[in-house]
C-alpha positions as CSV (number, residue, x, y, z in Angstrom):
1,M,47.7,-14.8,29.0
2,T,50.4,-12.2,28.1
3,I,51.5,-10.0,31.0
4,D,52.8,-6.5,30.3
5,N,55.7,-6.3,32.7
6,A,56.3,-2.5,32.0
7,A,52.7,-1.8,32.9
8,L,53.0,-3.9,36.0
9,L,56.1,-2.0,37.2
10,T,54.7,1.4,36.3
11,G,51.4,0.6,38.1
12,L,53.2,-0.6,41.3
13,T,55.5,2.4,41.2
14,S,52.6,4.7,40.8
15,L,50.8,3.1,43.8
16,V,53.9,3.8,45.9
17,G,53.8,7.4,44.7
18,A,50.1,7.8,45.5
19,A,50.7,6.5,49.0
20,V,53.4,9.0,49.6
21,Y,51.2,11.9,48.3
22,L,48.3,10.6,50.4
23,F,50.4,10.5,53.5
24,L,51.7,14.0,53.1
25,G,48.3,15.4,52.2
26,G,46.8,13.7,55.2
27,R,49.4,15.1,57.6
28,L,49.1,18.6,56.2
29,A,45.3,18.4,56.4
30,L,45.4,17.5,60.1
31,R,47.8,20.1,61.3
32,R,46.3,23.0,63.3
33,V,46.8,26.5,62.0
34,S,45.4,30.0,62.8
35,V,42.0,30.9,61.6
36,A,43.3,33.1,58.8
37,A,45.6,30.4,57.6
38,R,43.0,27.6,57.5
39,L,42.0,28.0,53.8
40,P,45.5,28.2,52.3
41,A,46.6,25.4,54.6
42,A,43.7,23.3,53.4
43,Q,44.5,24.2,49.8
44,F,48.1,22.9,50.1
45,A,46.7,19.6,51.5
46,V,44.2,19.5,48.6
47,F,47.1,19.8,46.1
48,W,48.8,16.7,47.5
49,L,45.6,14.7,48.0
50,G,44.6,15.6,44.4
51,L,48.0,14.4,43.2
52,A,47.5,11.2,45.1
53,A,44.1,10.7,43.3
54,V,45.6,11.5,39.9
55,T,48.5,9.1,40.5
56,L,46.1,6.4,41.7
57,S,44.0,6.8,38.6
58,G,47.1,6.3,36.4
59,A,48.1,3.3,38.5
60,I,44.8,1.6,38.1
61,L,44.9,2.0,34.3
62,S,48.4,0.6,34.2
63,L,47.5,-2.4,36.3
64,V,44.5,-3.0,34.0
65,A,46.8,-2.9,31.0
66,V,49.0,-5.6,32.6
67,F,46.4,-8.1,31.4
68,E,44.3,-6.3,28.7
69,L,44.0,-3.0,26.9
70,P,41.7,-0.7,28.8
71,S,38.5,0.3,27.0
72,D,38.3,3.6,25.2
73,A,35.4,4.7,27.5
74,L,37.4,3.9,30.6
75,V,40.5,5.7,29.5
76,V,38.6,8.8,28.2
77,T,36.6,9.0,31.4
78,A,39.8,8.8,33.5
79,L,41.3,11.5,31.3
80,H,38.5,13.9,32.0
81,F,38.6,13.0,35.7
82,E,42.3,13.7,35.8
83,I,41.9,17.1,34.1
84,L,39.4,18.1,36.8
85,L,41.8,17.0,39.5
86,L,44.7,18.8,37.9
87,C,42.8,22.1,37.9
88,V,41.8,21.6,41.5
89,M,45.4,20.7,42.5
90,L,46.9,23.8,40.8
91,W,44.1,25.9,42.3
92,G,45.2,24.7,45.7
93,L,48.9,25.2,45.2
94,L,48.5,28.7,43.8
95,G,46.1,29.7,46.5
96,Y,48.7,28.5,49.1
97,L,51.7,30.2,47.5
98,T,49.7,33.4,47.0
99,Y,48.8,33.6,50.6
100,L,52.3,32.9,51.8
101,Y,53.7,35.7,49.7
102,T,51.0,38.3,49.9
103,G,48.9,37.4,52.9
104,R,45.8,37.3,50.8
105,N,43.8,34.3,49.6
106,L,42.6,35.6,46.2
107,L,40.1,32.7,46.3
108,L,37.7,34.2,43.7
109,F,40.4,35.0,41.2
110,W,42.0,31.5,41.3
111,S,38.7,29.8,41.4
112,L,37.5,31.6,38.2
113,F,40.9,31.1,36.5
114,Y,41.1,27.3,37.1
115,G,37.4,26.8,36.6
116,G,37.8,28.4,33.1
117,L,40.9,26.4,32.4
118,Y,39.1,23.2,33.2
119,L,36.3,24.0,30.8
120,F,38.8,25.0,28.1
121,L,40.9,21.8,28.6
122,S,37.7,19.6,28.5
123,Y,36.7,21.3,25.3
124,L,40.1,20.9,23.8
125,I,40.2,17.2,24.6
126,T,36.8,16.6,23.1
127,A,37.6,18.6,20.0
128,S,40.8,16.7,19.5
129,R,38.8,13.5,19.4
130,P,40.6,10.8,21.4
131,T,40.4,7.6,19.3
132,I,43.0,5.0,20.1
133,V,44.1,3.8,23.5
134,L,47.9,3.4,23.7
135,V,50.2,1.8,26.3
136,T,53.6,3.5,26.2
137,E,56.3,2.4,28.7
138,G,53.6,1.0,31.0
139,S,51.6,4.2,31.0
140,V,48.1,4.3,29.4
141,G,47.1,7.2,27.2
142,V,45.2,8.1,24.0
143,Q,46.0,9.0,20.5
144,Y,44.0,11.9,19.0
145,A,42.4,12.2,15.6
146,T,43.2,15.9,15.4
147,P,46.0,16.5,17.9
148,F,46.8,20.0,18.9
149,G,50.4,21.4,19.1
150,G,52.6,24.3,18.2
151,S,51.8,27.6,19.8
152,L,48.7,26.4,21.5
153,L,50.5,23.6,23.3
154,F,53.3,26.0,24.3
155,A,50.7,28.4,25.7
156,L,49.0,25.6,27.7
157,L,52.2,24.4,29.2
158,A,53.0,28.0,30.2
159,I,49.6,28.5,31.8
160,L,49.9,25.2,33.7
161,I,53.4,25.5,34.9
162,A,54.5,29.2,34.9
163,P,52.3,30.4,37.8
164,E,53.4,27.7,40.1
165,F,57.1,28.2,39.1
166,I,56.9,31.9,39.6
167,G,55.0,31.6,42.9
168,A,57.6,29.2,44.3
169,I,60.4,31.6,43.3
170,L,58.6,34.5,45.0
171,Y,58.0,32.3,48.1
172,F,61.7,31.5,48.3
173,T,62.5,35.2,48.5
174,L,60.8,35.2,52.0
175,A,63.8,33.2,53.3
176,F,65.9,36.3,53.0
177,R,63.4,38.3,55.1
178,S,63.6,36.2,58.2
179,R,66.4,35.3,60.6
180,D,64.4,32.4,62.1
181,P,66.2,29.2,61.2
182,T,63.0,27.2,61.1
183,V,61.3,29.7,58.7
184,R,64.4,29.8,56.5
185,F,64.7,26.0,56.5
186,R,61.1,25.4,55.7
187,V,60.7,28.1,53.0
188,T,63.9,26.9,51.3
189,L,62.9,23.3,51.2
190,V,59.3,23.8,50.2
191,S,60.1,26.4,47.5
192,W,63.0,24.6,45.9
193,S,61.2,21.3,45.9
194,I,58.5,22.9,43.8
195,I,60.9,24.9,41.6
196,L,63.0,21.8,40.7
197,W,60.0,19.6,40.3
198,F,58.1,22.0,37.9
199,G,61.4,23.1,36.2
200,L,62.5,19.5,35.4
201,A,58.9,18.7,34.3
202,T,59.1,21.6,31.9
203,L,62.3,20.3,30.4
204,N,60.7,16.9,29.9
205,L,63.5,15.0,31.6
206,P,62.5,11.5,30.5
207,A,62.7,12.6,26.8
208,R,66.0,14.3,27.4
209,L,67.4,11.1,28.9
210,G,66.4,9.2,25.7
211,G,63.1,7.8,26.8
212,G,62.5,4.2,27.9
213,L,60.9,2.7,31.0
214,A,63.8,3.7,33.3
215,A,63.6,7.4,32.2
216,E,59.8,7.4,32.6
217,L,60.0,6.0,36.1
218,L,62.8,8.5,37.0
219,G,60.5,11.3,35.8
220,R,57.7,10.0,38.0
221,S,60.0,9.9,41.0
222,L,60.5,13.7,40.9
223,G,57.1,14.3,42.5
224,V,57.8,11.7,45.1
225,A,61.2,13.3,45.9
226,A,59.5,16.7,46.2
227,A,56.8,15.3,48.5
228,L,59.5,13.7,50.8
229,A,61.5,16.9,50.9
230,I,58.4,18.9,51.9
231,L,57.5,16.3,54.5
232,L,61.1,16.8,55.8
233,A,60.5,20.6,55.8
234,Y,57.4,20.4,58.0
235,Y,58.4,17.3,60.1
236,P,62.2,17.2,60.4
237,P,63.6,14.3,62.2
238,R,65.3,14.8,65.6
239,A,68.8,14.7,64.2
240,V,68.0,17.5,61.7
241,R,66.2,19.6,64.4
242,E,69.2,19.4,66.7
243,R,71.9,20.0,64.0
244,L,70.2,22.9,62.3
245,G,68.3,24.4,65.3
246,V,64.9,24.1,63.6
247,T,61.5,22.9,64.8
248,G,58.7,20.9,63.3
249,I,55.0,21.6,63.1
250,E,53.6,21.8,66.5
251,P,49.9,20.8,67.2
252,T,48.9,24.3,68.3
253,P,46.1,26.5,67.0
254,T,48.5,29.3,66.2
255,A,50.9,27.4,64.0
256,A,51.2,29.1,60.6
257,P,51.7,27.2,57.2
258,G,55.2,28.5,56.6
């Protein structure tokens, strides 16, 4: 039996990433916040829990590919599942950032926007007719009979990334409106973690580094690094709290999701 070592390494690395996202999402889901902040706080937790599920889905496919090529039905099913999770994740992140900057939830707007985006992406995948399962640098994907590209691909990337990128930049501006070191510390870490993560994703860092397994794993590590930075923002260790004069999340009903 031939073992695909790249798929094994990718799968195990993805499992570690999924565990980090799950831990952060769980911690954020359990924190106590004010009544008005419960929905956006839950949305931020949904983003990380959804990312954990997407990463776990990819990890399972890679681990299956260690021993044999996953079936077309399995991969396409996972693809549609991941598209659904992606839209739910982005719905959660935009809802959270919108609340932090404007104080409003805009639940209906973002629900309709990402619900429509999910339907469009599902249609696009079906219309492109996924035909062949591929394993590239340990990651499982599909080849399309009629792949889309050009202006449509550019527009989709803009729709998927630009709102989060802009929302994180606007959130960062709140750091200049407060003199509270905890608020400034938390806003800066959270916003720049998202800005750098989405910004480097837009630049397609693995491709710019020449591709290969190492570059792909480095690209995957960006999300893990962002998660760890955000965990630090909300739960700074004692040394950081004492040096910077900041506090962590307190288990009180009035804590706000800054």
